[in-house]
N, C-alpha and C positions, 0 to 999 in steps of 0.2 A: 745823455746823462753825464754829469761831472760828479766827482767824488771828493769828499773831505773827511779826514779822520783825526781824532785827538785822543790821547790817553791822559786822563787826569786823576790824581790821587785824592784820597780822603785826607782829613787832618784831625788832630786832637787838640782841643783848646786847653791851655794851661791856666790862663786867666779867662774866665767864662763870660759870655754875654747872656743875660737872661732877662728878657724884657725889651720891647722895641716900640717905636713910635712911627707915625707917618707911614711911608712905604718902605718897609724893611730897613729902617734906620735904628741902629742899636742905642739903647739907653746908656751904655758904657762901652769903652774900648775893650777889645779882647786880644789875646796873643796866643798863637797856636804853633805846633810843630806839624809840618807836612809829612805824611807817611810816604812809604816807598812801594811796598808790595801790595798794598790795598788800593786798587784803582779801578776806574771804569774806562773801558775802551768804547768809544762811540764813532760810528761811521755813518755819514749822510751822503746818499746819492741824490742829486737835485737837478731839476730842469725847469725852464719857464713853462708855465701852463696857466690857463685861465682859472682864477680863484686860488685860494690856499687849500692844498690837499696834503695830508700827512698820513703815512703808514709808519707804524712803530712796532718793533719786535724787541723784547728783552730776553736774551739768552735763548733765541730761536722760537719764542712763543709770542703771539700777539698779546699786548697788555693795554686794554682799552682805558683803564683808569689812569695810567701814567700818560697815555697818548693824549687824553683830554687835558691833563695838566700842561703838557707841552704846547698844545694848540692854544690854550688860554694865554700862556706866557708869550708865545709868538705874536698873537694878536695885540697884546698889551704894548709891544715894542713900538708900534706906530704912534702911540701917545707920547712915548719918550722922545722919538726923533722921526717925524713923518717922512723926512727926506732920505735919511741914511738907510731906513729899513722899509722904504716903500716897495722894494722888490718882493717882500714877503706877502704882498697882496695876491700876487700871481706866480705861484711857485708850487712845484711838487717836491716833497721831501720824503725820501725813504730812509728811515732812521733805524739802525740796528745798534743795540747796546748790550754789553756784557760786563760783569764784575769779576774781579779776580778773587773775590771773597764771598761767602754766603750772605744773602740779603739781610738776615736778621742776626748778624754776628757782633753787634755792638760797635760797628764801624759806621760812620755817617755816610750812607750810600747817597743821600741827597746832595751832600757836598761834592762828591766825586762825579756823580751823574750830571748835575746841573752846571757844574763848572766845565765839564766836557762839552755839554750842549752849547754853552755860551761861547766857548772857544771855536767850535764848529761854525756857529752863526757869524762870528766876527770874520772868520776866514771866507765864508760865502759872501759876506758884505764887501770884503776887499775885491773879490772878483767882479761882482755886479757893479760896484761903484767905480771900477777902473783905477783904483789907487795902487800905491806901492804895496807889494805883497810881503814886504819885510815884516817880520814879527818883532817889532821894537817895543820900547817901553810904553808907548801910547797904545799899541795893540793890546798888550796884556792888561793895561789899566782899564781899557774899554771892556775887555772880557770879564774882568773882576767886577766892574760896574753892573754888567748884565747878569752875571752869576748871582750877585747879591739880590737882585730883583726876583730871581727864581727861588733861591734858598739862601738865607742870610750867610750861614757859615761857608757856603760854596765859594764866596768871593776870596776866601783865604787859600783855597786849593789851587788857584792859578799859579802861585809861586812856590818855590821850594824853601827848605830850611825853616826858619822862624818867620812868622808873618803877623802883622798887626792890622786890625780893622777897627776903626772908630777914631774920632777926633780926640787928640790929646796934645797938650802943650809941650810934652816931652819930645815929640817927633813932629818937626815942622811940616812934613809932607803928608801927615796922616789925615784921613778923611772918614766921614760916616758913609760915604757913597761907594767906596771901594777899599780894598786892602792894599797894603804896601809891604814889600820885603823888609825884614829887619835891617835897619840902616847902619848898624854897628857890626864889627867883626865878632862872631860868636867865639867865646873861649874854646880852646881845643877840646876840652872835656865834653862839650855839647855838640861838636861837629859830626860825630858818628853815634849819636844817641840811639839807644834801642827802645822799642816799645813792644812788649808781648801782651796781646789782648786775651784775657782770661774769660772764656765764654761761660758765664754762670747760667744764662738762659738765652735761647734763640727765639723765644716766643715774642710776638708783637707786643709793644708797650701798651699798658692800659690807658695811658694818657699821652697824646701826641705832644711833640715839642711846641707846635703851633699853639695848642691850647694852654700849655704851661707858660709860654711867653705872655699870653693874654691875661693870665691871672696876676701878673706883676703890676697891671694897671691900677689895682686897688690894694696892693700888698702893703701891710703896715710897716714893713721894714725896707721898702723899695729904695727910698732916698739914701738911707744908711748904706744899703748894699752898693749903690752906684758910687758912692764916695769910697767905700772899701775897695772896689774894683780898680779905681784910679790909683789908689795908694799901692795896691798890690802890683799893678802894672809897672809903676816906677821902681819898686823894689826888685821885681823880676828882671826887668831890663838891665839893671845894674849887676845882678847875679849872673846873667848870661854873658855880660862883658868880662866879668872878673873871674868867673868859674867858681863862685861861692855856692857849693853844693848844699850847705846847711840852710841858707836862705831859700834856695831853689826848692828844696824838699818842703820846707815850712809853708811857702806860698802855694805851691802846687796842690798839696794835700788839703790845705785849708780851703782853697777855691773849690775843690771837688765836694767837700763836706758842706760848704756854704750853699752850693747849688742845690743839693738834696735837702738841706735844711729849709731853704726857701719853698721848696715843694711841700714839705710837711707843714709849713706855717701859712700856706695860702688858703683861700676860701673859695671853693672847697679844697681841702688838703688831699694830697695823694703821696704814696710811697712807691718808688720805682726800685729801690734796693731790695734784694732778696736776703734771706738768712746767710747764704753762702758768700754774698758780697761782704757782709760784716766779718765773717770768719776769715776771709782772705785778707781784709784790711788788718785784722788783729795779727795774722801770721806775718804780714809784711813788717809791721812795726816791731814785732818780737825778733824777727830775723835780722833786721837792721841794728837793733840794740845788741844782739849777741855777736854778730859778725863785724859790725862797724862798716859794712858795705853801703855804698850810696845808692840805695834802691828806694823808690817811692811809688805811690799810686796816684792815679787820677780817675775820674769817672765822667762819662758823658751822661746824657739824660736817659739813663737806663741802668740795669743791674750789673753790667759787665765791667770788669776792672782792667784798666790800662796800667801795666807794670813798666815803669821807666827806669833805665839804668845806663851807665856809661859802657862803652864797648870793652874797656879793659876788664870789666867784671862779668863779661858775658858768659864765659864757660861755667863759672861757679853758680851763677844765678839760673842758667838754663837747667843745670842738674837739679837744683832745688825746686824749680817749677815742675819738672817731671816727677820727682820723687815725693813731693809734698803738696804743692798747690793744685796740681792737676786733679787731685781727688775731690776738689770743691767745684770743678768745672763740669758742665753738662757733657756727659759722655767723654770726660777727660779731654775735652777739646779746647785748644788754644791756638793762637796765631802769632808767630814771630814776625815782627816788622821792625822798621827803623826809620830814622829821619831821611826824607827823600829830597830830590832836586826839583820837584814840581812837574807841571804838565809837559807833555811831549807831543809834537805833531807827528803823526804816523804817515810816512811817505810811501 
């Protein structure tokens, strides 16, 4: 038995993708910040054996549902590249996985877990195919490609800092098939950005992201939304380069509310925000107006709020979170995180 292990973080999209075509191809480009403390650690022990056999444990317990998702994904890889992944026909994989964060905490666990799986499979492929074991640009690009097939947003978690997924004329190397690192220098104000996740509810969402994406196929505002996303991406890239916090806040908050507006206008419509989600948003806007601090919010496809702010304002904002915003969180629970450096191979 040989062993491979990777730790891969989750990420939070600032420009959202909502709606996809073909096989996990986004309808519009997206841009995200990779997190640091919110990650999945995955370890795979493997050996050649007749047929494909998989054992899977999540945090010490067998998880049959996720195991079947992994098996289906692995079997699909032969259709992608029958030569490169032929070894998966006859292999035993003993997979153990654990998160540094609660499963239903408003953090994209599919992004961290499926990117970790993709990285492990790329490492195993290197060993079976007798290639260079260097983890170079081509290695991470292939891992991002595989992660996308498993879970769209997972392709962005392979890299650290800011990441772009989806073809755009603004970035020459951009692609619908994999993510790329932000190709400009981030302004210093964004280099140690903080993200506190305010847990409004840890319950499972009433509508899955997969179902929500599918509803965009017939959405009356779909084409306008995709145009808006491209415009917002251009504006946000410029803000990240120049340190324009006013534009950053405007775009990030508008993207969050647009995402949930699309849900409310789909057919059938659905609402994932909770009353305390709206109360927190109101408190954030009021606090920003009174203090002049550069704090803003974004939302994933759920009720929990990501509070974004520069490191220089960390002390004041953390006090405010504890004394005021925590009252709107489930059991006063929140998670402090920050921009991270991406996936790490565990040696």
